C-alpha positions as CSV (number, residue, x, y, z in Angstrom):
1,M,78.2,100.2,68.7
2,L,79.5,102.9,71.0
3,E,78.5,106.5,70.1
4,I,78.8,109.9,71.7
5,K,78.1,113.2,70.1
6,T,80.0,116.4,71.0
7,N,79.0,119.9,70.1
8,Y,81.4,122.8,70.2
9,T,80.4,126.5,70.1
10,P,82.3,129.5,71.3
11,K,80.1,129.7,74.4
12,K,79.3,126.1,75.2
13,S,80.6,122.6,74.5
14,T,78.7,119.4,75.4
15,L,79.2,115.7,75.3
16,E,75.9,113.8,74.7
17,T,74.7,110.2,74.7
18,D,71.2,108.9,74.6
19,R,71.2,108.9,78.4
20,A,72.9,112.2,79.5
21,V,74.5,115.5,78.5
22,V,77.7,116.8,80.1
23,E,79.1,120.2,79.7
24,L,82.8,120.4,78.7
25,G,85.1,123.2,79.6
26,S,86.9,125.0,82.4
27,E,84.0,126.8,84.1
28,A,82.1,125.6,87.2
29,G,79.9,122.7,86.4
30,Q,81.9,121.7,83.4
31,L,84.4,118.8,83.0
32,Y,87.8,118.7,81.4
33,P,88.8,115.8,79.1
34,Y,91.0,114.2,81.7
35,D,88.1,114.4,84.2
36,L,86.1,112.3,81.8
37,L,88.9,109.9,81.3
38,L,89.6,109.3,85.0
39,G,85.9,109.2,85.7
40,A,85.5,106.5,83.0
41,L,88.3,104.6,84.6
42,S,86.6,104.7,88.0
43,A,83.2,103.7,86.5
44,C,84.7,100.8,84.5
45,F,86.8,99.6,87.4
46,Y,83.8,99.6,89.7
47,A,81.6,97.8,87.1
48,T,84.3,95.1,86.7
49,L,84.7,94.8,90.5
50,H,80.9,94.6,91.0
51,E,80.7,91.8,88.4
52,I,83.5,89.9,90.1
53,L,81.9,90.2,93.5
54,E,78.6,89.0,92.1
55,K,80.2,85.9,90.5
56,Q,81.9,85.1,93.8
57,K,78.5,85.5,95.6
58,A,80.2,88.0,97.9
59,E,78.6,90.8,99.7
60,I,78.6,94.0,97.7
61,P,79.6,96.9,100.0
62,N,79.5,100.6,99.6
63,V,82.6,101.7,97.8
64,E,84.3,105.1,97.2
65,I,86.9,105.3,94.5
66,V,89.2,108.3,94.3
67,V,91.3,108.4,91.1
68,T,94.4,110.6,91.1
69,G,97.0,110.9,88.3
70,E,99.7,113.1,86.9
71,K,100.4,114.1,83.3
72,R,103.9,114.2,81.9
73,K,105.5,117.5,81.2
74,E,106.6,116.4,77.7
75,V,104.3,116.7,74.7
76,P,102.2,114.8,74.2
77,T,101.2,115.1,77.9
78,T,100.0,111.6,78.4
79,L,99.4,110.3,81.9
80,E,102.6,109.4,83.8
81,W,100.9,107.6,86.7
82,V,97.4,106.9,87.9
83,N,96.3,105.6,91.4
84,L,92.9,104.3,92.5
85,R,92.2,104.6,96.2
86,I,89.3,102.2,96.9
87,T,87.6,102.8,100.3
88,V,85.3,100.0,101.4
89,M,82.5,100.9,103.8
90,G,81.2,98.2,106.0
91,E,82.2,94.7,107.0
92,V,83.7,92.5,104.3
93,N,86.2,89.7,104.0
94,E,89.2,91.8,103.5
95,K,91.4,89.2,101.9
96,Q,88.7,88.2,99.4
97,F,87.9,91.8,98.6
98,Q,91.6,92.6,98.0
99,R,91.8,89.6,95.6
100,S,88.6,90.9,93.8
101,V,90.2,94.4,93.4
102,D,93.3,92.9,92.0
103,L,91.2,90.9,89.5
104,A,89.3,94.1,88.6
105,A,92.6,95.8,87.8
106,K,93.5,93.0,85.5
107,Y,90.1,92.8,83.7
108,C,88.9,96.4,83.5
109,S,89.3,97.4,79.9
110,I,89.9,101.1,80.5
111,H,92.5,100.3,83.2
112,E,94.2,98.0,80.7
113,T,94.1,100.7,78.0
114,I,95.5,103.5,80.3
115,S,98.2,101.1,81.6
116,K,99.8,101.2,78.1
117,V,101.0,104.7,78.8
118,A,100.9,105.2,82.6
119,K,102.1,103.4,85.7
120,M,99.0,102.1,87.3
121,S,98.5,101.4,91.1
122,H,95.7,100.9,93.5
123,E,95.2,100.8,97.2
124,V,92.3,99.5,99.3
125,V,91.2,101.1,102.6
126,F,88.8,99.2,104.8
127,D,86.5,101.4,106.8
128,S,84.0,99.5,109.0
129,R,81.9,102.7,109.5
130,D,79.2,102.8,106.8
131,K,79.6,106.4,105.4
132,L,77.8,106.2,102.1
133,V,74.1,106.4,101.9
134,D,72.3,104.3,99.3
């Protein structure tokens, strides 16, 4: 069962699980609801990609995912489009990695859910310089 708890007071709002607490709102250090949604998409997408790479016995490189999107002007202001920019650091088989990303887009449940209301796209950038530190 999935469960989160949210608490709302005039001065502070939080989202809580048994693993973490996140502050909600518009102040520094707080997250908006769409921050959480796009962050959930990135996390789900990466978990799906990681699982696919493991099944393929492929090298698992450092990856940065930047998710951008735009909401519609009309109410309800659902997402109009979302793009995932996946930057791969290090040497990988580019063709195999691109296929793995395409599969992740197909099998990531949050990607599939958001695709019901928004145009989804992704792009992969290969950067042979290893920028991320483990």
